[in-house]
Jmol script that loads the backbone (N, CA, C; Angstrom):
load data "model"
ATOM      1  N   UNK A   1     144.133  31.468  82.163  1.00  0.00           N
ATOM      2  CA  UNK A   1     145.200  31.327  81.828  1.00  0.00           C
ATOM      3  C   UNK A   1     145.429  32.998  81.062  1.00  0.00           C
ATOM      4  N   UNK A   2     146.351  33.838  81.299  1.00  0.00           N
ATOM      5  CA  UNK A   2     146.485  35.045  80.875  1.00  0.00           C
ATOM      6  C   UNK A   2     148.029  34.972  80.732  1.00  0.00           C
ATOM      7  N   UNK A   3     148.590  35.703  79.550  1.00  0.00           N
ATOM      8  CA  UNK A   3     149.974  36.240  79.260  1.00  0.00           C
ATOM      9  C   UNK A   3     150.276  37.484  79.056  1.00  0.00           C
ATOM     10  N   UNK A   4     151.511  38.244  79.630  1.00  0.00           N
ATOM     11  CA  UNK A   4     152.274  39.121  79.657  1.00  0.00           C
ATOM     12  C   UNK A   4     153.049  39.458  78.361  1.00  0.00           C
ATOM     13  N   UNK A   5     152.917  40.016  77.532  1.00  0.00           N
ATOM     14  CA  UNK A   5     153.620  40.526  76.430  1.00  0.00           C
ATOM     15  C   UNK A   5     154.464  41.424  76.663  1.00  0.00           C
ATOM     16  N   UNK A   6     156.113  41.616  76.330  1.00  0.00           N
ATOM     17  CA  UNK A   6     156.830  42.737  76.408  1.00  0.00           C
ATOM     18  C   UNK A   6     157.098  43.163  74.960  1.00  0.00           C
ATOM     19  N   UNK A   7     156.732  44.223  74.423  1.00  0.00           N
ATOM     20  CA  UNK A   7     157.530  44.798  73.282  1.00  0.00           C
ATOM     21  C   UNK A   7     158.727  45.623  73.487  1.00  0.00           C
ATOM     22  N   UNK A   8     159.787  45.442  72.762  1.00  0.00           N
ATOM     23  CA  UNK A   8     160.902  45.967  72.593  1.00  0.00           C
ATOM     24  C   UNK A   8     161.027  46.219  71.512  1.00  0.00           C
ATOM     25  N   UNK A   9     161.639  47.800  71.218  1.00  0.00           N
ATOM     26  CA  UNK A   9     162.236  48.565  70.503  1.00  0.00           C
ATOM     27  C   UNK A   9     164.083  48.186  70.374  1.00  0.00           C
ATOM     28  N   UNK A  10     164.047  47.043  69.502  1.00  0.00           N
ATOM     29  CA  UNK A  10     165.711  46.754  69.345  1.00  0.00           C
ATOM     30  C   UNK A  10     166.130  47.234  68.465  1.00  0.00           C
ATOM     31  N   UNK A  11     166.956  47.987  68.435  1.00  0.00           N
ATOM     32  CA  UNK A  11     167.913  48.300  67.226  1.00  0.00           C
ATOM     33  C   UNK A  11     169.006  46.790  67.034  1.00  0.00           C
ATOM     34  N   UNK A  12     169.308  47.395  65.514  1.00  0.00           N
ATOM     35  CA  UNK A  12     169.967  46.585  64.383  1.00  0.00           C
ATOM     36  C   UNK A  12     171.411  45.629  65.764  1.00  0.00           C
ATOM     37  N   UNK A  13     172.178  46.727  66.149  1.00  0.00           N
ATOM     38  CA  UNK A  13     173.044  46.572  66.836  1.00  0.00           C
ATOM     39  C   UNK A  13     172.775  46.251  68.664  1.00  0.00           C
ATOM     40  N   UNK A  14     171.778  46.289  68.898  1.00  0.00           N
ATOM     41  CA  UNK A  14     171.669  45.746  70.355  1.00  0.00           C
ATOM     42  C   UNK A  14     171.559  44.092  70.318  1.00  0.00           C
ATOM     43  N   UNK A  15     171.757  43.580  71.528  1.00  0.00           N
ATOM     44  CA  UNK A  15     171.320  42.306  72.146  1.00  0.00           C
ATOM     45  C   UNK A  15     170.063  42.656  72.384  1.00  0.00           C
ATOM     46  N   UNK A  16     168.975  41.430  73.048  1.00  0.00           N
ATOM     47  CA  UNK A  16     167.888  41.363  73.219  1.00  0.00           C
ATOM     48  C   UNK A  16     168.487  41.676  74.826  1.00  0.00           C
ATOM     49  N   UNK A  17     168.660  41.407  75.586  1.00  0.00           N
ATOM     50  CA  UNK A  17     168.935  41.610  76.825  1.00  0.00           C
ATOM     51  C   UNK A  17     169.656  43.142  76.829  1.00  0.00           C
ATOM     52  N   UNK A  18     170.110  44.029  75.810  1.00  0.00           N
ATOM     53  CA  UNK A  18     170.353  45.470  75.852  1.00  0.00           C
ATOM     54  C   UNK A  18     169.203  46.155  75.908  1.00  0.00           C
ATOM     55  N   UNK A  19     168.405  45.793  74.744  1.00  0.00           N
ATOM     56  CA  UNK A  19     166.838  45.845  74.475  1.00  0.00           C
ATOM     57  C   UNK A  19     166.576  46.301  75.447  1.00  0.00           C
ATOM     58  N   UNK A  20     166.508  44.952  76.519  1.00  0.00           N
ATOM     59  CA  UNK A  20     165.107  44.558  77.541  1.00  0.00           C
ATOM     60  C   UNK A  20     165.391  45.851  78.620  1.00  0.00           C
ATOM     61  N   UNK A  21     166.732  45.938  78.910  1.00  0.00           N
ATOM     62  CA  UNK A  21     167.658  46.497  79.859  1.00  0.00           C
ATOM     63  C   UNK A  21     167.373  47.848  79.724  1.00  0.00           C
ATOM     64  N   UNK A  22     167.167  48.489  78.056  1.00  0.00           N
ATOM     65  CA  UNK A  22     166.853  49.911  77.783  1.00  0.00           C
ATOM     66  C   UNK A  22     165.421  50.070  77.822  1.00  0.00           C
ATOM     67  N   UNK A  23     164.638  49.320  77.630  1.00  0.00           N
ATOM     68  CA  UNK A  23     163.156  49.288  78.166  1.00  0.00           C
ATOM     69  C   UNK A  23     162.726  49.582  79.935  1.00  0.00           C
ATOM     70  N   UNK A  24     163.597  48.988  80.523  1.00  0.00           N
ATOM     71  CA  UNK A  24     163.459  49.127  81.876  1.00  0.00           C
ATOM     72  C   UNK A  24     163.666  50.658  82.320  1.00  0.00           C
ATOM     73  N   UNK A  25     164.848  51.063  81.582  1.00  0.00           N
ATOM     74  CA  UNK A  25     165.354  52.389  82.111  1.00  0.00           C
ATOM     75  C   UNK A  25     164.431  53.334  81.629  1.00  0.00           C
ATOM     76  N   UNK A  26     163.210  53.091  80.314  1.00  0.00           N
ATOM     77  CA  UNK A  26     162.690  53.512  79.786  1.00  0.00           C
ATOM     78  C   UNK A  26     161.218  53.912  80.845  1.00  0.00           C
ATOM     79  N   UNK A  27     161.294  52.749  81.435  1.00  0.00           N
ATOM     80  CA  UNK A  27     159.893  52.622  82.486  1.00  0.00           C
ATOM     81  C   UNK A  27     159.725  53.283  83.176  1.00  0.00           C
ATOM     82  N   UNK A  28     161.374  53.349  83.950  1.00  0.00           N
ATOM     83  CA  UNK A  28     161.639  54.260  85.421  1.00  0.00           C
ATOM     84  C   UNK A  28     161.701  55.580  85.275  1.00  0.00           C
ATOM     85  N   UNK A  29     162.167  55.958  83.962  1.00  0.00           N
ATOM     86  CA  UNK A  29     162.492  57.345  83.751  1.00  0.00           C
ATOM     87  C   UNK A  29     161.028  57.687  83.203  1.00  0.00           C
ATOM     88  N   UNK A  30     159.929  57.300  82.865  1.00  0.00           N
ATOM     89  CA  UNK A  30     158.803  57.745  82.776  1.00  0.00           C
ATOM     90  C   UNK A  30     158.534  58.132  81.054  1.00  0.00           C
ATOM     91  N   UNK A  31     159.717  58.201  80.446  1.00  0.00           N
ATOM     92  CA  UNK A  31     159.708  58.555  79.095  1.00  0.00           C
ATOM     93  C   UNK A  31     159.104  57.238  77.973  1.00  0.00           C
ATOM     94  N   UNK A  32     157.839  57.308  78.014  1.00  0.00           N
ATOM     95  CA  UNK A  32     157.219  56.298  77.389  1.00  0.00           C
ATOM     96  C   UNK A  32     156.321  56.838  75.974  1.00  0.00           C
ATOM     97  N   UNK A  33     155.846  56.115  75.166  1.00  0.00           N
ATOM     98  CA  UNK A  33     155.547  56.370  74.073  1.00  0.00           C
ATOM     99  C   UNK A  33     153.649  56.880  74.599  1.00  0.00           C
ATOM    100  N   UNK A  34     153.725  57.799  73.807  1.00  0.00           N
ATOM    101  CA  UNK A  34     152.243  58.505  73.889  1.00  0.00           C
ATOM    102  C   UNK A  34     150.787  57.572  73.577  1.00  0.00           C
ATOM    103  N   UNK A  35     149.944  57.887  74.342  1.00  0.00           N
ATOM    104  CA  UNK A  35     148.167  56.868  73.886  1.00  0.00           C
ATOM    105  C   UNK A  35     148.193  56.304  72.745  1.00  0.00           C
ATOM    106  N   UNK A  36     148.782  57.746  71.789  1.00  0.00           N
ATOM    107  CA  UNK A  36     148.311  57.213  70.161  1.00  0.00           C
ATOM    108  C   UNK A  36     149.116  55.632  69.973  1.00  0.00           C
ATOM    109  N   UNK A  37     150.441  56.155  70.263  1.00  0.00           N
ATOM    110  CA  UNK A  37     151.302  55.040  70.020  1.00  0.00           C
ATOM    111  C   UNK A  37     150.850  53.664  70.666  1.00  0.00           C
ATOM    112  N   UNK A  38     150.457  53.659  71.666  1.00  0.00           N
ATOM    113  CA  UNK A  38     150.002  52.531  72.146  1.00  0.00           C
ATOM    114  C   UNK A  38     148.912  51.988  71.614  1.00  0.00           C
ATOM    115  N   UNK A  39     148.120  52.721  71.240  1.00  0.00           N
ATOM    116  CA  UNK A  39     146.634  52.226  70.383  1.00  0.00           C
ATOM    117  C   UNK A  39     147.011  51.874  69.348  1.00  0.00           C
ATOM    118  N   UNK A  40     148.238  52.199  68.509  1.00  0.00           N
ATOM    119  CA  UNK A  40     148.733  51.434  67.327  1.00  0.00           C
ATOM    120  C   UNK A  40     149.470  50.289  67.378  1.00  0.00           C
ATOM    121  N   UNK A  41     149.813  50.058  68.633  1.00  0.00           N
ATOM    122  CA  UNK A  41     150.293  48.692  68.767  1.00  0.00           C
ATOM    123  C   UNK A  41     149.744  47.700  69.295  1.00  0.00           C
ATOM    124  N   UNK A  42     148.361  48.199  70.157  1.00  0.00           N
ATOM    125  CA  UNK A  42     147.737  47.288  70.438  1.00  0.00           C
ATOM    126  C   UNK A  42     146.731  46.899  69.617  1.00  0.00           C
ATOM    127  N   UNK A  43     146.320  47.816  68.341  1.00  0.00           N
ATOM    128  CA  UNK A  43     145.574  47.252  67.510  1.00  0.00           C
ATOM    129  C   UNK A  43     146.188  46.390  66.568  1.00  0.00           C
ATOM    130  N   UNK A  44     147.645  46.046  66.628  1.00  0.00           N
ATOM    131  CA  UNK A  44     148.359  45.473  65.852  1.00  0.00           C
ATOM    132  C   UNK A  44     148.563  43.985  66.257  1.00  0.00           C
ATOM    133  N   UNK A  45     148.771  44.292  67.633  1.00  0.00           N
ATOM    134  CA  UNK A  45     149.202  42.969  68.278  1.00  0.00           C
ATOM    135  C   UNK A  45     148.115  42.293  68.531  1.00  0.00           C
ATOM    136  N   UNK A  46     146.724  42.784  68.638  1.00  0.00           N
ATOM    137  CA  UNK A  46     145.424  42.324  68.583  1.00  0.00           C
ATOM    138  C   UNK A  46     145.168  41.136  67.082  1.00  0.00           C
ATOM    139  N   UNK A  47     145.554  41.996  66.203  1.00  0.00           N
ATOM    140  CA  UNK A  47     145.621  41.392  64.803  1.00  0.00           C
ATOM    141  C   UNK A  47     146.501  40.056  64.641  1.00  0.00           C
ATOM    142  N   UNK A  48     147.478  40.244  64.630  1.00  0.00           N
ATOM    143  CA  UNK A  48     148.356  39.159  65.116  1.00  0.00           C
ATOM    144  C   UNK A  48     147.719  38.004  65.544  1.00  0.00           C
ATOM    145  N   UNK A  49     147.824  38.350  67.034  1.00  0.00           N
ATOM    146  CA  UNK A  49     146.991  37.055  68.087  1.00  0.00           C
ATOM    147  C   UNK A  49     145.960  37.146  67.726  1.00  0.00           C
ATOM    148  N   UNK A  50     144.879  37.641  67.581  1.00  0.00           N
ATOM    149  CA  UNK A  50     143.580  37.227  67.203  1.00  0.00           C
ATOM    150  C   UNK A  50     143.331  36.938  65.765  1.00  0.00           C
ATOM    151  N   UNK A  51     143.890  37.153  65.117  1.00  0.00           N
ATOM    152  CA  UNK A  51     143.618  36.736  63.629  1.00  0.00           C
ATOM    153  C   UNK A  51     142.375  37.673  63.042  1.00  0.00           C
TER     154      UNK A  51
END
end "model"
wireframe off; spacefill off
backbone 0.3
color backbone group
């Protein structure tokens, strides 16, 4: 079994749906965080999920 996780950068005034739409637009525009940012996100996610 495997899971896909989606990390959203949600602003306080955004709904979850709006944040998901903004993430989709970022994905198609190619405007994504750099490798350093993803490494930090991955390390934090592992810490939370694996313990």
